[in-house]
C-alpha positions in Angstrom: 19.6 -19.7 19.6 20.0 -16.0 20.4 22.5 -15.6 17.6 20.1 -17.2 15.0 17.4 -14.8 16.1 19.7 -11.8 15.9 20.8 -12.9 12.4 17.2 -13.4 11.3 16.1 -10.0 12.5 19.1 -8.4 10.9 18.3 -10.1 7.6 14.7 -8.9 7.8 15.7 -5.4 8.6 18.1 -5.4 5.6 15.4 -6.5 3.3 13.0 -3.9 4.6 15.5 -1.1 4.3 16.5 -2.1 0.7 12.9 -2.2 -0.4 12.2 1.1 1.3 15.1 2.9 -0.4 14.2 1.3 -3.8 10.6 2.6 -3.7 11.6 6.0 -2.5 14.2 6.4 -5.2 11.6 5.6 -7.9 9.9 9.0 -7.3 6.5 7.4 -6.5 4.6 9.5 -4.1 1.0 9.6 -2.9 -1.2 12.5 -1.9 0.0 14.7 1.0 -1.7 14.6 4.3 -5.2 16.2 4.1 -5.2 16.0 0.3 -7.9 14.0 -1.5 -6.8 10.7 -3.2 -7.0 10.8 -7.0 -10.3 9.5 -8.4 -10.4 6.1 -10.0 -12.8 3.3 -11.0 -12.6 -0.4 -9.9 -14.6 -3.2 -11.3 -16.2 -5.6 -8.8 -16.5 -9.4 -9.1 -20.0 -9.0 -10.6 -18.8 -6.5 -13.2 -20.3 -3.5 -11.5 -18.0 -0.5 -11.5 -17.3 1.5 -8.4 -15.9 5.1 -8.5 -14.0 6.4 -5.5 -15.7 9.9 -5.7 -19.1 8.3 -5.4 -18.3 7.3 -1.8 -17.0 10.8 -0.7 -20.2 11.9 1.0 -21.3 8.4 2.2 -18.5 6.9 4.3 -14.7 6.5 4.7 -13.0 4.2 2.2 -10.1 1.8 3.1 -8.3 0.1 0.2 -6.2 -3.0 0.8 -4.1 -4.3 -2.0 -2.8 -7.8 -1.3 -1.0 -10.6 -3.0 -2.2 -14.1 -3.4 1.3 -15.5 -4.3 
């Protein structure tokens, strides 16, 4: 049982490391610490548009991008 757990954890670590190195080699980077995020517009379920900069003086914004697959 201990061997199976070790193999499963090793496999998960390998997948994590391969995806990390792939994304870092693509040259994709976000804003630096303390730098503002780039402004963008998202459309809500009701069709209303929300602009990130409109929330700047109101409250902090947390974006969560998930997958339903």
